[in-house]
KOLKOL-408211 format. One record per residue (C-alpha): residue in one letter; chain; y, z, x. Coordinates in steps of 0.05 Angstrom, whole numbers, padded with zeros to 5 digits, m for minus. Example, Ala and Ser with C-alpha at 12.3 -4.5 7.8 and 13.67 -1.06 7.14 Angstrom:
! KOLKOL-408211
@r=a | c=A | y=m00090 | z=00156 | x=00246
@r=s | c=A | y=m00021 | z=00143 | x=00273
This chain:
! KOLKOL-408211
@r=m | c=A | y=m00777 | z=m00266 | x=00439
@r=s | c=A | y=m00705 | z=m00271 | x=00462
@r=l | c=A | y=m00687 | z=m00331 | x=00504
@r=r | c=A | y=m00633 | z=m00290 | x=00534
@r=r | c=A | y=m00674 | z=m00233 | x=00560
@r=g | c=A | y=m00746 | z=m00254 | x=00550
@r=i | c=A | y=m00760 | z=m00189 | x=00514
@r=t | c=A | y=m00766 | z=m00169 | x=00442
@r=r | c=A | y=m00709 | z=m00119 | x=00444
@r=r | c=A | y=m00640 | z=m00149 | x=00436
@r=r | c=A | y=m00569 | z=m00123 | x=00432
@r=a | c=A | y=m00551 | z=m00062 | x=00391
@r=a | c=A | y=m00536 | z=m00074 | x=00319
@r=s | c=A | y=m00466 | z=m00047 | x=00328
@r=t | c=A | y=m00447 | z=m00109 | x=00368
@r=t | c=A | y=m00463 | z=m00157 | x=00312
@r=r | c=A | y=m00406 | z=m00203 | x=00298
@r=t | c=A | y=m00389 | z=m00220 | x=00226
@r=a | c=A | y=m00378 | z=m00286 | x=00192
@r=d | c=A | y=m00329 | z=m00303 | x=00138
@r=g | c=A | y=m00349 | z=m00304 | x=00065
@r=t | c=A | y=m00284 | z=m00314 | x=00030
@r=g | c=A | y=m00264 | z=m00325 | x=m00042
@r=p | c=A | y=m00292 | z=m00367 | x=m00099
@r=d | c=A | y=m00266 | z=m00435 | x=m00121
@r=r | c=A | y=m00208 | z=m00437 | x=m00168
@r=a | c=A | y=m00210 | z=m00470 | x=m00236
@r=r | c=A | y=m00176 | z=m00537 | x=m00244
@r=t | c=A | y=m00105 | z=m00528 | x=m00270
@r=p | c=A | y=m00069 | z=m00594 | x=m00283
@r=a | c=A | y=00006 | z=m00597 | x=m00278
@r=r | c=A | y=00046 | z=m00637 | x=m00329
@r=r | c=A | y=00109 | z=m00653 | x=m00291
@r=g | c=A | y=00127 | z=m00669 | x=m00218
@r=p | c=A | y=00082 | z=m00667 | x=m00156
@r=s | c=A | y=00030 | z=m00612 | x=m00157
@r=a | c=A | y=00036 | z=m00554 | x=m00108
@r=k | c=A | y=m00028 | z=m00579 | x=m00077
@r=v | c=A | y=00005 | z=m00644 | x=m00057
@r=l | c=A | y=00062 | z=m00606 | x=m00025
@r=g | c=A | y=00012 | z=m00559 | x=00009
@r=i | c=A | y=m00028 | z=m00617 | x=00037
@r=g | c=A | y=00036 | z=m00647 | x=00066
@r=a | c=A | y=00050 | z=m00583 | x=00103
@r=a | c=A | y=m00022 | z=m00577 | x=00125
@r=g | c=A | y=m00020 | z=m00648 | x=00152
@r=v | c=A | y=00035 | z=m00630 | x=00200
@r=l | c=A | y=m00006 | z=m00573 | x=00227
@r=a | c=A | y=m00067 | z=m00618 | x=00231
@r=l | c=A | y=m00031 | z=m00667 | x=00277
@r=c | c=A | y=m00010 | z=m00609 | x=00322
@r=a | c=A | y=m00081 | z=m00582 | x=00324
@r=l | c=A | y=m00117 | z=m00648 | x=00335
@r=g | c=A | y=m00107 | z=m00651 | x=00410
@r=a | c=A | y=m00130 | z=m00579 | x=00420
@r=t | c=A | y=m00193 | z=m00590 | x=00380
@r=a | c=A | y=m00221 | z=m00643 | x=00427
@r=g | c=A | y=m00218 | z=m00595 | x=00486
@r=v | c=A | y=m00252 | z=m00534 | x=00458
@r=h | c=A | y=m00318 | z=m00549 | x=00494
@r=a | c=A | y=m00283 | z=m00558 | x=00560
@r=a | c=A | y=m00243 | z=m00494 | x=00551
@r=g | c=A | y=m00294 | z=m00444 | x=00525
@r=g | c=A | y=m00363 | z=m00470 | x=00541
@r=d | c=A | y=m00419 | z=m00501 | x=00502
@r=d | c=A | y=m00417 | z=m00447 | x=00448
@r=a | c=A | y=m00343 | z=m00433 | x=00445
@r=s | c=A | y=m00336 | z=m00449 | x=00371
@r=p | c=A | y=m00319 | z=m00393 | x=00323
@r=a | c=A | y=m00390 | z=m00395 | x=00296
@r=v | c=A | y=m00418 | z=m00371 | x=00362
@r=l | c=A | y=m00360 | z=m00329 | x=00384
@r=l | c=A | y=m00389 | z=m00285 | x=00334
@r=a | c=A | y=m00400 | z=m00317 | x=00285
@r=k | c=A | y=m00342 | z=m00279 | x=00316
@r=v | c=A | y=m00287 | z=m00291 | x=00268
@r=l | c=A | y=m00290 | z=m00324 | x=00203
@r=g | c=A | y=m00338 | z=m00365 | x=00164
@r=p | c=A | y=m00322 | z=m00423 | x=00118
@r=s | c=A | y=m00272 | z=m00407 | x=00064
@r=g | c=A | y=m00282 | z=m00440 | x=m00004
@r=t | c=A | y=m00223 | z=m00479 | x=m00029
@r=s | c=A | y=m00210 | z=m00513 | x=m00095
@r=n | c=A | y=m00213 | z=m00587 | x=m00107
@r=g | c=A | y=m00170 | z=m00580 | x=m00169
@r=d | c=A | y=m00095 | z=m00584 | x=m00175
@r=i | c=A | y=m00057 | z=m00521 | x=m00164
@r=g | c=A | y=00004 | z=m00512 | x=m00209
@r=t | c=A | y=00030 | z=m00489 | x=m00276
@r=d | c=A | y=m00006 | z=m00513 | x=m00338
@r=a | c=A | y=00049 | z=m00533 | x=m00387
@r=s | c=A | y=00001 | z=m00555 | x=m00442
@r=g | c=A | y=00020 | z=m00497 | x=m00486
@r=v | c=A | y=00095 | z=m00510 | x=m00486
@r=r | c=A | y=00122 | z=m00541 | x=m00549
@r=p | c=A | y=00187 | z=m00583 | x=m00550
@r=i | c=A | y=00247 | z=m00555 | x=m00587
@r=g | c=A | y=00261 | z=m00592 | x=m00653
@r=d | c=A | y=00324 | z=m00635 | x=m00661
@r=g | c=A | y=00348 | z=m00595 | x=m00721
@r=a | c=A | y=00357 | z=m00656 | x=m00768
@r=s | c=A | y=00350 | z=m00645 | x=m00843
@r=d | c=A | y=00307 | z=m00689 | x=m00888
@r=q | c=A | y=00335 | z=m00756 | x=m00906
@r=g | c=A | y=00353 | z=m00736 | x=m00976
@r=g | c=A | y=00395 | z=m00676 | x=m00955
@r=d | c=A | y=00411 | z=m00616 | x=m00999
@r=r | c=A | y=00437 | z=m00643 | x=m01066
@r=s | c=A | y=00439 | z=m00577 | x=m01104
@r=g | c=A | y=00516 | z=m00571 | x=m01099
@r=r | c=A | y=00510 | z=m00501 | x=m01073
@r=a | c=A | y=00550 | z=m00478 | x=m01014
@r=p | c=A | y=00509 | z=m00475 | x=m00950
@r=a | c=A | y=00484 | z=m00406 | x=m00933
@r=k | c=A | y=00523 | z=m00370 | x=m00880
@r=t | c=A | y=00491 | z=m00360 | x=m00813
@r=p | c=A | y=00478 | z=m00286 | x=m00802
@r=p | c=A | y=00513 | z=m00254 | x=m00743
@r=p | c=A | y=00471 | z=m00247 | x=m00681
@r=a | c=A | y=00436 | z=m00181 | x=m00670
@r=p | c=A | y=00470 | z=m00136 | x=m00620
@r=v | c=A | y=00443 | z=m00142 | x=m00549
@r=p | c=A | y=00430 | z=m00077 | x=m00512
@r=t | c=A | y=00477 | z=m00066 | x=m00454
@r=p | c=A | y=00437 | z=m00073 | x=m00389
@r=d | c=A | y=00431 | z=m00014 | x=m00343
@r=a | c=A | y=00487 | z=m00016 | x=m00293
@r=t | c=A | y=00441 | z=00012 | x=m00239
@r=p | c=A | y=00414 | z=m00047 | x=m00198
@r=a | c=A | y=00339 | z=m00052 | x=m00189
@r=p | c=A | y=00315 | z=m00030 | x=m00121
@r=t | c=A | y=00306 | z=m00086 | x=m00070
@r=p | c=A | y=00233 | z=m00091 | x=m00046
@r=t | c=A | y=00225 | z=m00075 | x=00027
@r=p | c=A | y=00206 | z=m00139 | x=00064
@r=p | c=A | y=00141 | z=m00139 | x=00104
@r=p | c=A | y=00149 | z=m00127 | x=00178
@r=p | c=A | y=00155 | z=m00188 | x=00222
@r=v | c=A | y=00092 | z=m00216 | x=00253
@r=d | c=A | y=00115 | z=m00192 | x=00322
@r=d | c=A | y=00114 | z=m00120 | x=00296
@r=a | c=A | y=00040 | z=m00122 | x=00282
@r=p | c=A | y=00001 | z=m00072 | x=00325
@r=d | c=A | y=m00030 | z=m00100 | x=00388
@r=g | c=A | y=m00088 | z=m00052 | x=00385
@r=p | c=A | y=m00110 | z=00020 | x=00381
@r=e | c=A | y=m00091 | z=00075 | x=00429
@r=p | c=A | y=m00129 | z=00075 | x=00496
@r=r | c=A | y=m00199 | z=00106 | x=00492
@r=d | c=A | y=m00243 | z=00140 | x=00543
@r=p | c=A | y=m00283 | z=00085 | x=00579
@r=s | c=A | y=m00346 | z=00124 | x=00564
@r=d | c=A | y=m00334 | z=00116 | x=00490
@r=p | c=A | y=m00384 | z=00064 | x=00464
@r=l | c=A | y=m00327 | z=00033 | x=00424
@r=s | c=A | y=m00280 | z=00027 | x=00483
@r=p | c=A | y=m00264 | z=m00043 | x=00507
@r=e | c=A | y=m00281 | z=m00019 | x=00578
@r=y | c=A | y=m00352 | z=00001 | x=00556
@r=n | c=A | y=m00410 | z=m00046 | x=00571
@r=p | c=A | y=m00473 | z=m00024 | x=00532
@r=y | c=A | y=m00518 | z=m00068 | x=00576
@r=l | c=A | y=m00498 | z=m00031 | x=00639
@r=t | c=A | y=m00499 | z=00040 | x=00611
@r=p | c=A | y=m00565 | z=00079 | x=00619
@r=g | c=A | y=m00584 | z=00113 | x=00554
@r=d | c=A | y=m00551 | z=00060 | x=00510
@r=p | c=A | y=m00602 | z=00025 | x=00465
@r=a | c=A | y=m00579 | z=m00042 | x=00492
@r=f | c=A | y=m00585 | z=m00022 | x=00566
@r=v | c=A | y=m00616 | z=m00076 | x=00610
@r=s | c=A | y=m00659 | z=m00050 | x=00667
@r=d | c=A | y=m00661 | z=m00080 | x=00736
@r=d | c=A | y=m00732 | z=m00105 | x=00724
@r=e | c=A | y=m00709 | z=m00143 | x=00662
@r=k | c=A | y=m00650 | z=m00171 | x=00701
@r=a | c=A | y=m00695 | z=m00194 | x=00758
@r=a | c=A | y=m00743 | z=m00229 | x=00710
@r=w | c=A | y=m00685 | z=m00263 | x=00675
@r=l | c=A | y=m00654 | z=m00287 | x=00740
@r=g | c=A | y=m00721 | z=m00314 | x=00762
@r=r | c=A | y=m00724 | z=m00358 | x=00700
@r=e | c=A | y=m00651 | z=m00378 | x=00710
@r=a | c=A | y=m00670 | z=m00405 | x=00779
@r=v | c=A | y=m00720 | z=m00452 | x=00746
@r=v | c=A | y=m00668 | z=m00473 | x=00694
@r=r | c=A | y=m00617 | z=m00488 | x=00749
@r=s | c=A | y=m00667 | z=m00530 | x=00789
@r=c | c=A | y=m00687 | z=m00569 | x=00726
@r=m | c=A | y=m00615 | z=m00582 | x=00707
@r=a | c=A | y=m00599 | z=m00607 | x=00777
@r=d | c=A | y=m00657 | z=m00655 | x=00773
@r=a | c=A | y=m00628 | z=m00681 | x=00708
@r=g | c=A | y=m00560 | z=m00691 | x=00741
@r=f | c=A | y=m00524 | z=m00630 | x=00713
@r=e | c=A | y=m00492 | z=m00569 | x=00745
@r=y | c=A | y=m00515 | z=m00501 | x=00719
@r=l | c=A | y=m00473 | z=m00442 | x=00742
@r=d | c=A | y=m00499 | z=m00373 | x=00760
@r=w | c=A | y=m00500 | z=m00332 | x=00696
@r=q | c=A | y=m00514 | z=m00259 | x=00683
@r=w | c=A | y=m00510 | z=m00257 | x=00607
@r=w | c=A | y=m00501 | z=m00181 | x=00606
@r=l | c=A | y=m00433 | z=m00192 | x=00639
@r=g | c=A | y=m00411 | z=m00248 | x=00593
@r=g | c=A | y=m00387 | z=m00316 | x=00616
@r=s | c=A | y=m00422 | z=m00383 | x=00613
@r=p | c=A | y=m00467 | z=m00425 | x=00657
@r=q | c=A | y=m00434 | z=m00489 | x=00634
@r=p | c=A | y=m00382 | z=m00518 | x=00681
@r=a | c=A | y=m00310 | z=m00518 | x=00657
@r=g | c=A | y=m00272 | z=m00582 | x=00644
@r=l | c=A | y=m00326 | z=m00623 | x=00610
@r=t | c=A | y=m00308 | z=m00672 | x=00556
@r=a | c=A | y=m00340 | z=m00666 | x=00488
@r=d | c=A | y=m00391 | z=m00720 | x=00505
@r=e | c=A | y=m00406 | z=m00689 | x=00573
@r=a | c=A | y=m00416 | z=m00621 | x=00541
@r=t | c=A | y=m00463 | z=m00651 | x=00490
@r=a | c=A | y=m00505 | z=m00685 | x=00544
@r=w | c=A | y=m00506 | z=m00620 | x=00584
@r=s | c=A | y=m00530 | z=m00581 | x=00524
@r=n | c=A | y=m00583 | z=m00632 | x=00506
@r=a | c=A | y=m00611 | z=m00627 | x=00577
@r=l | c=A | y=m00614 | z=m00552 | x=00572
@r=r | c=A | y=m00641 | z=m00544 | x=00501
@r=g | c=A | y=m00681 | z=m00608 | x=00492
@r=s | c=A | y=m00693 | z=m00645 | x=00428
@r=a | c=A | y=m00696 | z=m00610 | x=00361
@r=n | c=A | y=m00771 | z=m00622 | x=00351
@r=a | c=A | y=m00798 | z=m00610 | x=00421
@r=d | c=A | y=m00792 | z=m00558 | x=00475
@r=d | c=A | y=m00773 | z=m00609 | x=00528
@r=g | c=A | y=m00707 | z=m00579 | x=00553
@r=c | c=A | y=m00697 | z=m00542 | x=00618
@r=r | c=A | y=m00695 | z=m00475 | x=00582
@r=a | c=A | y=m00764 | z=m00488 | x=00552
@r=q | c=A | y=m00791 | z=m00510 | x=00620
@r=a | c=A | y=m00767 | z=m00444 | x=00650
@r=m | c=A | y=m00801 | z=m00404 | x=00596
@r=n | c=A | y=m00866 | z=m00442 | x=00607
@r=a | c=A | y=m00862 | z=m00431 | x=00682
@r=a | c=A | y=m00850 | z=m00357 | x=00671
@r=a | c=A | y=m00911 | z=m00352 | x=00625
@r=a | c=A | y=m00955 | z=m00388 | x=00677
@r=a | c=A | y=m00930 | z=m00344 | x=00733
@r=e | c=A | y=m00943 | z=m00281 | x=00692
@r=a | c=A | y=m01014 | z=m00305 | x=00677
@r=a | c=A | y=m01025 | z=m00317 | x=00751
@r=g | c=A | y=m01002 | z=m00247 | x=00768
@r=t | c=A | y=m00940 | z=m00270 | x=00804
@r=p | c=A | y=m00883 | z=m00262 | x=00754
@r=l | c=A | y=m00818 | z=m00297 | x=00767
@r=s | c=A | y=m00764 | z=m00253 | x=00797
@r=a | c=A | y=m00698 | z=m00259 | x=00834
@r=p | c=A | y=m00652 | z=m00209 | x=00869
@r=v | c=A | y=m00603 | z=m00172 | x=00823
@r=p | c=A | y=m00530 | z=m00174 | x=00846
@r=a | c=A | y=m00492 | z=m00109 | x=00850
@r=a | c=A | y=m00456 | z=m00086 | x=00787
@r=p | c=A | y=m00383 | z=m00107 | x=00783
@r=a | c=A | y=m00329 | z=m00058 | x=00806
@r=p | c=A | y=m00296 | z=m00014 | x=00753
@r=d | c=A | y=m00232 | z=m00054 | x=00756
@r=v | c=A | y=m00267 | z=m00119 | x=00737
@r=p | c=A | y=m00254 | z=m00134 | x=00663
@r=t | c=A | y=m00312 | z=m00126 | x=00616
@r=e | c=A | y=m00333 | z=m00180 | x=00568
@r=r | c=A | y=m00298 | z=m00141 | x=00513
@r=e | c=A | y=m00233 | z=m00139 | x=00552
@r=n | c=A | y=m00238 | z=m00214 | x=00565
@r=w | c=A | y=m00248 | z=m00224 | x=00491
@r=l | c=A | y=m00186 | z=m00184 | x=00474
@r=e | c=A | y=m00145 | z=m00224 | x=00523
@r=f | c=A | y=m00170 | z=m00288 | x=00489
@r=q | c=A | y=m00153 | z=m00260 | x=00420
@r=a | c=A | y=m00083 | z=m00240 | x=00444
@r=a | c=A | y=m00072 | z=m00313 | x=00464
@r=v | c=A | y=m00095 | z=m00336 | x=00395
@r=r | c=A | y=m00049 | z=m00284 | x=00362
@r=s | c=A | y=00011 | z=m00307 | x=00403
@r=c | c=A | y=m00002 | z=m00380 | x=00384
@r=m | c=A | y=m00007 | z=m00362 | x=00310
@r=a | c=A | y=00058 | z=m00321 | x=00314
@r=e | c=A | y=00094 | z=m00381 | x=00342
@r=l | c=A | y=00071 | z=m00420 | x=00280
@r=g | c=A | y=00094 | z=m00364 | x=00234
@r=y | c=A | y=00026 | z=m00335 | x=00217
@r=e | c=A | y=m00002 | z=m00265 | x=00225
@r=y | c=A | y=m00068 | z=m00260 | x=00264
@r=r | c=A | y=m00093 | z=m00189 | x=00262
@r=y | c=A | y=m00121 | z=m00150 | x=00320
@r=w | c=A | y=m00195 | z=m00135 | x=00315
@r=e | c=A | y=m00256 | z=m00117 | x=00356
@r=y | c=A | y=m00321 | z=m00152 | x=00342
@r=w | c=A | y=m00363 | z=m00093 | x=00367
@r=n | c=A | y=m00326 | z=m00041 | x=00325
@r=p | c=A | y=m00348 | z=m00032 | x=00252
@r=a | c=A | y=m00281 | z=m00001 | x=00236
@r=f | c=A | y=m00252 | z=m00071 | x=00237
@r=d | c=A | y=m00302 | z=m00099 | x=00187
@r=s | c=A | y=m00266 | z=m00135 | x=00131
@r=p | c=A | y=m00286 | z=m00133 | x=00057
@r=d | c=A | y=m00280 | z=m00209 | x=00055
@r=g | c=A | y=m00309 | z=m00220 | x=00124
@r=s | c=A | y=m00243 | z=m00241 | x=00153
@r=p | c=A | y=m00217 | z=m00187 | x=00200
@r=a | c=A | y=m00165 | z=m00231 | x=00234
@r=r | c=A | y=m00136 | z=m00262 | x=00171
@r=p | c=A | y=m00087 | z=m00223 | x=00128
@r=s | c=A | y=m00114 | z=m00202 | x=00060
@r=g | c=A | y=m00085 | z=m00222 | x=m00007
@r=l | c=A | y=m00072 | z=m00295 | x=00010
@r=s | c=A | y=m00076 | z=m00350 | x=m00042
@r=e | c=A | y=m00128 | z=m00404 | x=m00033
@r=m | c=A | y=m00074 | z=m00452 | x=m00009
@r=a | c=A | y=m00047 | z=m00400 | x=00040
@r=k | c=A | y=m00118 | z=m00388 | x=00066
@r=a | c=A | y=m00126 | z=m00463 | x=00078
@r=q | c=A | y=m00061 | z=m00468 | x=00116
@r=w | c=A | y=m00078 | z=m00406 | x=00157
@r=n | c=A | y=m00146 | z=m00436 | x=00174
@r=l | c=A | y=m00113 | z=m00501 | x=00195
@r=a | c=A | y=m00067 | z=m00465 | x=00243
@r=a | c=A | y=m00122 | z=m00420 | x=00270
@r=f | c=A | y=m00180 | z=m00469 | x=00275
@r=g | c=A | y=m00152 | z=m00539 | x=00264
@r=d | c=A | y=m00185 | z=m00549 | x=00196
@r=t | c=A | y=m00167 | z=m00523 | x=00127
@r=t | c=A | y=m00239 | z=m00507 | x=00108
@r=d | c=A | y=m00284 | z=m00512 | x=00169
@r=t | c=A | y=m00270 | z=m00449 | x=00209
@r=n | c=A | y=m00321 | z=m00473 | x=00261
@r=a | c=A | y=m00278 | z=m00533 | x=00278
@r=g | c=A | y=m00256 | z=m00498 | x=00342
@r=g | c=A | y=m00186 | z=m00530 | x=00345
@r=g | c=A | y=m00118 | z=m00502 | x=00330
@r=c | c=A | y=m00097 | z=m00437 | x=00361
@r=w | c=A | y=m00170 | z=m00420 | x=00376
@r=a | c=A | y=m00173 | z=m00477 | x=00426
@r=t | c=A | y=m00104 | z=m00459 | x=00452
@r=g | c=A | y=m00127 | z=m00388 | x=00465
@r=l | c=A | y=m00190 | z=m00410 | x=00500
@r=g | c=A | y=m00150 | z=m00455 | x=00546
@r=s | c=A | y=m00096 | z=m00405 | x=00564
@r=s | c=A | y=m00142 | z=m00344 | x=00572
@r=g | c=A | y=m00200 | z=m00377 | x=00607
@r=y | c=A | y=m00249 | z=m00339 | x=00562
@r=r | c=A | y=m00320 | z=m00364 | x=00568
@r=t | c=A | y=m00380 | z=m00349 | x=00525
@r=f | c=A | y=m00451 | z=m00376 | x=00517
@r=d | c=A | y=m00516 | z=m00362 | x=00481
């Protein structure tokens, strides 16, 4: 049973958000001379890490208890495997050129040395210069999104499947009333525990967690709501138990359903795109491309599970991109980097 809706039916499959499953580890390739490319890469990555460190600490305060990339989809990317081996050119097959010395005894035959044959003629190179490859377009020239769509199109950012009758994910007023009745119990329980719990209609997006919490405060808030790992002792579990008891007594929990938002109020999808635009702008300032994508639209599914990250990057380039985007070269759930910057500047909120 869904903790969000208290029913067995959940969101439509088309809204599933993908996680990253990027490339395999590389083989170890030792380098014979000079610092390896990995050493140089780590140096560059370290600079980005220092820039991203401050933003990482504030991700809970900016985006809510579940604002990490893992929950915002599994919204973007999953962990990308990187190699622990050196990255460089293996020079083990290169042989040194001989010094040309003769044997110690020399040639004592008395014969004249053989003449060196003239060099073979070298073909004259073509005078026509090779074409210069066209450079890729600047990051700023990347498209910001598709052409506007009819708001009634299920793939439109203005479309909310939970508010559209006939959509498989539509949430009825009875379901909303039952949910809000349980939320009232959660809010009372959290208040007794010393925590604020905001009004939350999950079908509109947003988060019940107050903004501005530190990481420790957000953890304490979440523990009060969810309880311990091995017991249903959190406020959410208490609300579910109260709802079951009320149902058995013939007086199911219920609460008034607020009116639907006006058409000009941004949908959750539109808020998400605003957040992603802020991430994209931050990445562009650092010199990285961050591609437009829509988590609800299967047309943006990526073969490697990474719709925002450009394809064809080396393992080192992927690590540097991840560091800029999430504040960590391998952990794309770190929630720092431009992800945290985008959460802070856009005010995007999410929860589950």
